[in-house]
C-alpha positions, -999 to +999 in steps of 0.1 A: +000+000+000+014+034-010+020+060+017+024+096+009+058+109+019+055+134+047+063+143+083+048+121+111+060+141+141+087+163+157+101+154+191+124+174+214+146+161+242+163+186+265+184+161+283+198+146+251+199+180+234+182+167+203+153+173+179+140+142+160+119+146+128+101+114+118+088+108+083+064+083+068+092+066+047+129+059+051+151+090+042+177+092+016+207+104+037+222+124+008+191+146+008+194+157+044+219+183+053+224+213+076+206+233+050+176+210+052+168+216+089+175+250+104+168+259+141+168+295+153+159+314+184+124+328+178+131+361+196+165+369+182+165+348+149+200+335+160+207+302+143+215+273+166+242+251+152+236+213+150+249+181+136+226+159+114+222+121+115+198+100+094+185+067+106+157+051+085+127+073+089+142+097+114+164+128+110+181+137+143+195+171+150+222+171+177+224+207+190+259+220+196+247+241+226+222+236+253+187+249+245+168+267+272+138+250+288+106+267+280+121+290+254+105+293+219+125+282+189+116+280+152+125+249+132+125+252+094+123+220+074+132+227+038+115+211+008+137+188-012+142+160+014+138+127-004+128+092+006+148+062-006+122+056-033+127+092-046+096+107-031+103+144-024+090+166+004+073+192-018+067+220+007+088+236+034+075+236+070+081+262+098+074+247+132+076+263+167+097+242+190+098+242+229+121+221+250+100+211+281+114+204+315+103+207+351+138+218+360+142+254+351+177+260+365+213+256+355+245+248+375+278+267+375+308+249+389+327+272+413+355+249+423+377+235+410+386+259+382+394+245+348+427+226+346+433+230+383+457+205+401+441+190+432+454+171+462+420+171+479+388+167+460+364+194+472+337+203+446+316+234+449+288+248+427+258+271+425+223+266+411+209+295+390+172+297+380+169+306+343+138+327+350+152+344+381+127+328+404+142+312+435+112+290+440+122+271+408+155+260+424+154+223+431+185+219+454+191+183+442+220+175+419+238+147+400+276+149+399+296+129+374+334+124+372+349+107+341+382+100+325+372+117+292+351+147+283+325+126+265+316+109+298+314+074+283+335+061+311+321+076+343+343+067+373+321+083+400+285+094+400+270+109+431+236+124+440+238+154+463+207+168+481+202+201+499+238+213+496+260+225+468+293+210+477+309+176+483+342+160+492+353+129+474+381+104+482+397+073+468+403+086+432+436+076+416+460+102+403+454+114+367+433+138+346+395+138+351+364+157+339+335+170+361+300+180+353+269+187+375+232+191+367+200+198+387+174+171+389+139+166+403+114+137+401+133+120+373+136+152+353+169+169+346+182+203+338+211+208+315+247+198+324+271+224+337+301+234+317+326+205+318+356+212+341+389+194+336+411+188+367+442+169+376+446+147+407+480+145+424+489+132+458+505+157+481+542+150+488+555+149+524+592+157+518+599+162+555+587+127+566+605+112+537+639+126+546+634+119+583+630+082+574+658+080+549+686+104+558+713+096+583+736+121+600+772+108+597+791+138+611+780+164+637+796+187+664+810+170+695+787+170+725+796+196+751+814+219+727+800+253+716+818+262+684+810+295+666+797+275+637+792+238+630+786+214+601+762+185+598+770+158+572+744+134+558+749+101+541+731+114+509+727+147+491+698+167+505+671+187+487+675+224+496+637+226+497+637+208+531+661+232+548+633+251+566+623+218+582+657+213+598+657+227+633+687+229+657+678+233+694+701+241+722+698+217+751+702+231+786+728+212+808 
């Protein structure tokens, strides 16, 4: 039975940052391009950049920036898109698009700063309502730490409620990426800007030298020379000099 080539529906997903356009027939991938689907801010007419992927009957737009929940956008679907049996979309379509979410707030990571080197993992952030209303703040968050900025390999995922900071332990040395988002009743706001940080263990040079260095020459007990020399069995790092203390013992 023949089906007329056309659009079945348009679906938005704020969490995935996508727009999916479903057609009645499978799409010819060569006929779908960035010129075929154009998204813009309804108020400012600014074009929102996106990547395009075709899978059978669906064209998916992967937006390169986070859309704002509740904001009005315009999606233009140009004529000329073809099915795999050469049916052509004969007319263009202009559709108003809204990304819906119960969470109308964003998260800004305050600490660490980007590319910061950390010995202790103390993360701090703030939640900001996109409409300026404090009653829309949810005070519940999901924090993710990964080894790469695509977050395919999440090494730590933590829910935080009623506070905007957390301390985390037991993470190996290396480079990591952090992101946080607000969440409520299974609904999510957009992810924060991804922050890169480096974990390094703090070095305790004083204790290291106390355990390893041996004094092989020192002033004779009972003498009070105008100056004296200590000789160690190994060369010493001048950085530890402030930690060497000589005390006079009362007799």
